[in-house]
C-alpha positions as CSV (number, residue, x, y, z in Angstrom):
1,X,4.1,-11.9,21.4
2,X,6.4,-11.4,18.4
3,X,4.7,-14.0,16.3
4,X,1.4,-12.2,16.9
5,X,3.0,-8.9,16.0
6,X,4.6,-10.4,12.9
7,X,1.2,-11.7,11.8
8,X,-0.3,-8.3,12.1
9,X,2.5,-6.7,10.2
10,X,2.2,-9.2,7.4
11,X,-1.5,-8.4,7.2
12,X,-0.8,-4.7,7.0
13,X,1.7,-5.5,4.2
14,X,-1.0,-7.3,2.3
15,X,-3.5,-4.4,2.8
16,X,-0.9,-1.8,1.6
17,X,-0.3,-3.8,-1.5
18,X,-4.0,-4.1,-2.1
19,X,-4.4,-0.3,-1.8
20,X,-1.5,0.2,-4.2
21,X,-3.1,-2.1,-6.8
22,X,-6.5,-0.4,-6.4
23,X,-4.9,3.0,-6.7
24,X,-3.1,2.0,-9.9
25,X,-6.2,0.5,-11.4
26,X,-8.4,3.5,-10.5
27,X,-5.7,5.8,-11.9
28,X,-5.5,4.0,-15.2
29,X,-9.3,4.0,-15.4
30,X,-9.5,7.7,-14.8
31,X,-6.8,8.4,-17.4
32,X,-8.6,6.3,-20.0
33,X,-12.1,7.6,-19.3
34,X,-11.6,11.2,-18.2
35,X,-8.2,11.9,-19.8
36,X,-6.7,13.2,-16.6
37,X,-5.5,11.5,-13.4
38,X,-7.4,12.2,-10.2
39,X,-6.0,13.2,-6.8
40,X,-7.5,10.3,-4.9
41,X,-5.9,7.5,-7.0
42,X,-2.6,9.3,-6.8
43,X,-2.9,9.6,-3.0
44,X,-3.8,6.0,-2.7
45,X,-0.7,4.9,-4.6
46,X,1.6,7.3,-2.6
47,X,0.1,6.4,0.8
48,X,0.0,2.7,0.0
49,X,3.7,2.7,-1.0
50,X,4.7,4.6,2.1
51,X,2.7,2.2,4.3
52,X,4.3,-0.7,2.5
53,X,7.9,0.5,3.1
54,X,7.2,1.4,6.7
55,X,5.7,-2.0,7.4
56,X,8.6,-3.7,5.6
57,X,11.1,-1.9,7.7
58,X,9.2,-2.7,10.9
59,X,9.2,-6.4,10.0
60,X,13.0,-6.3,9.3
61,X,13.6,-4.6,12.6
62,X,11.7,-7.4,14.4
63,X,13.9,-10.1,12.9
64,X,17.2,-8.5,14.0
């Protein structure tokens, strides 16, 4: 049971990192092309970072 949960949490950690990377790349694209950051890329970075830290704390709490 815990190994299955750990696998799911590791997958969520990878997805959150992917969302952060996509948000940063989209943010840099919008700054270069449109000269202003958009709300969606900023939201992607903030939400991805929050999701990453929550998942990381859940993984640490499982290993205690």
